[in-house]
N, C-alpha and C positions, 0 to 999 in steps of 0.2 A: 818107148817108156820113158827115156832120158828128157825126150822133148815135151812129153807130157807133164813130167814132173818140173820142167823148168816153167812151162806155162802156167803151172799151178802156184810155183813159187813166186813168179813175179807178181802175181795178182795179189794186191793187198787182202788182207782177210777182213772180215766184217767187223770183228771186234776192235782190230786195230784202228779201222777206219773211224769208228765211233770214238775211241779213245782219243784221237786226234782232234776231232772237230770240237768236243766237249769243252775242253780248256779254252778254246777261242770264243765261244759264245758266252761263257758266264760273266766275265767283266762287263760286258753290254747289257745284261740284264741288271745287276747292281746298280750300275750308273743310271738307269732308267727308273728304278726303284727310288733312288735318293733325290733324283729330280723331281718326280711326283711328290715325294713328302714336303720338299721344300715349297712348291707351289701351293700344297694344303695348308701349311702353315700360315704361309703369306695371306691366304685367301681368308683365315681366321681372324686375323688381327684387327679389322675392322668391326667385327662382330663382338669380340672381346674388348674393345674399346667403347664401344656402344653400351654394351651392358656394364661397364664400370661406371660411366658416365650416369647412366639410369639408377644404378646403385647408390651413388653419391647423391643424386637429386632426390631420389626417395627418403634417404638418411636424413638430408637436410631438411626436407619438408616434415618428416616427423619430429625432428628435434624443434622447429619452428612451431608446429602444433603444440607438442608437449609444453613448449615454455610458454606460449600463449594461455593455454590452458590452467597452468600453474600460476600466471599472473592474474589472470581473471579470478580464479579460486581465491587467490591472497587477498586481492581487492574485495571480493564478497565477502569473505570471512571479516574483514575489516569493517567494511558498512554493517554487516550484521552487529558487530561488537557496538559500534558506534549508537546504532539504532537502539539497541539494549541499554546502552547508558542514558539515553535521551529518553526512553520509556520509563527508566528507573527514576530519572530525574523529573519527568511529568508526573509520576504517581506521588512522588514527595512534594511536588508543589501543591498538586491538588489537596493532598492530606493537609498540608499547612495552611492553605485557603480555606478549608474546611472548618480546621481548629480556630483560626482567626475570626472567620465569620460568625462561629457559635459564641465566641467571646464577645464580639462586637456586639450580637444580637442581646447577650445576657445584659451587656452594660446598658444599652438602650433601653430594654425592658424595666431594669432597674430604675432607670430615669424616668421613664415614660410607661408605666404598667399599663396604660389603657390602650397603647398601640397594638396593632394586629400586623403579621407578616401579610402582604399583598400578594396574590397569586391571580395570573390572568385565565378566564375562560374557565372558572370552577367557582361554583355556588359555596359561598362561606356563611356557614350559620354562625348567626350571632344571639339571637335570643334573648335581646338587652332592650328594655323601654319597649316601644312599639315596633321593632325592626326585627323581623324574624332572620332574613339572609341577605346578602348582597353579593352581585355579581360585577367584577370588572372586567373590560375588554380595551384591549389595544387598537388604536384606529390609526391609520396613515393616510394623509394627504399631502401628496408629493414627497417631500423631504419633511413635513411636519408629522410629530407623532403626537397624539391625543389620548385621553382615556375617558371611557364612557362606564357609567354605572347602571346597573338595574338593583332597585332594591324593593323588598317585600314588606310592607307595612300591615300591621294586625293591630286592632283595638282589643285588648283583653281585661279591658276595665269593665266597670259595673254601669258606666256612664258614657255618653257621647263625648268625644275628643276630637279635636282638630291638631294632630300631631305638627311639631316643628322638627325637621331633621335636617342635619347638615352633614356632609360627606368631606372628610379632611384628609390629605394626603402628605407624606413625610417621606423626605430622603433616607438614607440609610445612616445617617448621623442622628436622625430624630428631628430635623428641622423642617418646620411646615413650608411646603413649597406649592400648594394650591387647595382649593376647596368649592364646594357648590352647595347651594341650599335646595332642597327639594321642594319644587313649586307645584303649585295647584293641588295641595292636598286637600280634600274635602272634608267635612264633618263626618266623622266614621261613627258608627252606632256599635254597641257591645258586639264582637265577633266579627265585625267586618273586617276584610282582608283586601288589600289592592296592591299593585306593583305602579312603581314610577321609574322612569328612565332620564337621563340628563347626560351632560358632559361637564367634567371638572375642569375649571379654568385655573391653568397653572401660573402663578406668580414668578417663579423661578425655573429656568431652563435646567431641570434636573430630573433624574430618573427616580419615580417613587418606588419605594421598598416597604413601607409601612402606611396603614390607614386608621382612621378613626371614625366612628359614627355618633354624632350626639342626636338624642332623640329626647323631647320634651313636649308638654302640651300646656295651652294656657290653664 
């Protein structure tokens, strides 16, 4: 019995064996965990650096875009303001030109009341003497500008007549710059009506603004 007790006493118990081994293995596990943590941190550093660089690049691009948009918006607003001012000045100039033209026309008509405003490609009624109406057309031959007329003549008298008709052109100051006589007007009986065409000879190189038609018979 004593021998059996000794044998049992010499053998280490299962609990004692576990208790001895456990303290020896624990430091090794902690050391391995810290080592893996350091390696994980070092492997994340390039990713963090790239993310930071990308964020800085995106922020820089956004700032550049916002700055460019703000600059273009400011320039656009400035151009709009300048265009608005020019439009206002142009309207004022047109109104002033219209006023001056009306005053000038009034002065010319006061000095030469028989003159009429010349308009191109428009039948202008006259009903004076033997002339019913007249039409002016601007012609171009190279750099030369000419003026043609077409006049409608009617005999509304009780006897046959052979009308003499002249077409006179004047510049905007009322100075005569050209004229033409209607050629080949035949003897016209009462009620006869005919049209005649021709070109006005310009004596002065100027733009005609007014006209006058002379009409008489023998």
